[in-house]
N, C-alpha and C positions, 0 to 999 in steps of 0.2 A: 117468240121465246126470249127469255131474258138471261142475263148473265148468271143468276142464281141457279137456273135449271141446268145450264151447261156445266157449271162448277160442280153441282151435285152429281150429275151424270158422270163426269170425268173422275171424280173422287170414288164413286161406287165401282166403276170399271177398273180403275187403277188398284183398288183394294182387292178386287177379285183376282186380278192377274198377279199381284204380289203375294197373295195368300197361297196360291198354288202355281209356282212358276212353270209347271209342266201342263197347265190347263189346256185341254184340247189335244194332248198328245198321249197316245197309248204307249205302254212299254213295248219294246220289240219282242216278238215271239221267236225265240231261238232254241236250237238244240245242237249240242256238240256231241259227236259220237267218236270214240276212239276206234281206229281200224288197225288190224294186223292181218293182212291178207296175203296168201301165196297164190300167184297166178302162174298157170302152166300153159305152155304153148298150145294154141288152137282150142283152148277151153275158156271162153270169155266168162267174166264174173260181172253180175249186175246186183248191186246192193240197193234195196228199196227202203225208203223212209217216208212214213206218213206225215202229213202236215195239217195245219189249220187252213181251210180253204177260204180265200179272201181275194176278190177281184179288184179291190181298190188300192192295194199296196204291193210294192215290188218284193221279190224274194231274192236274197243274195245267197249264192252257193259258194262255199270256200272249201278247198281241199289242200292240206299242207302235210308234208311228211318226207320220208326218204325211201329210196329204192336200193335194194342190194340183190346181187345175183352172182353165181359162179362164173358166168361168161358175159361179155358185153352184149348189149342189145338196146331195143327201144320198146317202151310201153305206151300204148295209145290209151288215153283217158278222155271221157266226155261225160256230161250230165244229160239226163233226159227227163221228160215230164209230158203229161197230156194237156193240150190246150182246152179251151172252153167247148170246142166242138168234139172233143174226144180223140183228137188226132195227136199221135206221138211226135213231139218236138225234141230236137237235140241241140246242145251247144256245139260250137266248133270242136272238132277232135284235135287234141294236143298230143304231140309225141314227146316223150321224155327219155333221153338217153341215160343209160346206166353202165357203169364200169366196175369190175371187181375191185374191192379195197378202197373205193372212192366214196365220198359223200355225194350222193345223187339226189339232189333236192327236187321236190315237187311242190309247186305253188300255183294254184289255179283259183280264179274267181270269175264268176259269171252271174249276171242279174237277169232274172225273169221279170217281165212287167207286171205280174200278178203272183199271188201265192197259190199254186196248184195244190190239190189234195194229196199229191204224192210226188216225190222226186227220187231220182236214182243216180248212182255213180257207176259208170261202166269202165271196166278194165279189159284191154285186149292186148295179148302178147303174141307176136307172130314170128319174130326173128331170133328168139332165144328159147332155151328149154324151160327156164323157170326164173321168176323174180319175186321178191317179197317187198310189199309196201307196208310201212309202219307210219302212222300219222293220225290225223283226225279230220273229220268232215263236219262242217258247221253249215246249217241252213237257217237263215233268219228272215222273218217277214218284217219288213221295215215300215212302221206306221209313219204317217205324215201329219202335220198339224191339221186339226179338224176345221171345218168350215165355220164353226161357232167362234173359235179363237180369232180367225181372220176377220170375221164379220164384226166382232167386238173392237178389234183394232181399227177397222175402217170407220166404225161409228165414233170412236174417240177422235180420229182425225177430222171427220166431218164436223163434229161439235167444236173442235178448236178453230177450224176455218170459219165457221158461222160466228163464233164468239169474236174473232178478230175483226170480221167485217162489220159487226154491230158496234164494236168498240171504236172503229175508225170514223 
């Protein structure tokens, strides 16, 4: 192969990459849902959210908001989903304290290694009569660069190495 071939190949691949800088990357599939939920003692709440099923990309779950209640207590929150075998999986349970008249922040993030067809947010209150959560739940399927983009970059690199060796 000669220098002209590699120069042409390099120019063509460079033009393709610069024409579309996001070549090989799909946009994230995300949904943000506002939540305003009142949780009563010993009455768990499970909120279900359908998804795009995708085994190749991770799913990021985020819950942000504030708790308020007439008496102090703790609210247990976790995420759950079904794995590829149909078995229910859960994130670690997190306990969030709340106090009357205070800003009781809730910030949770968890990543599932794939995008299941459905996820849920679970609220459990055991040591107070009632608490209110106001915030939002976001679930995002994060795409990664495709194999084509990585292969193109590798081909450019190999072409440059071969060209330098011929030149020497």
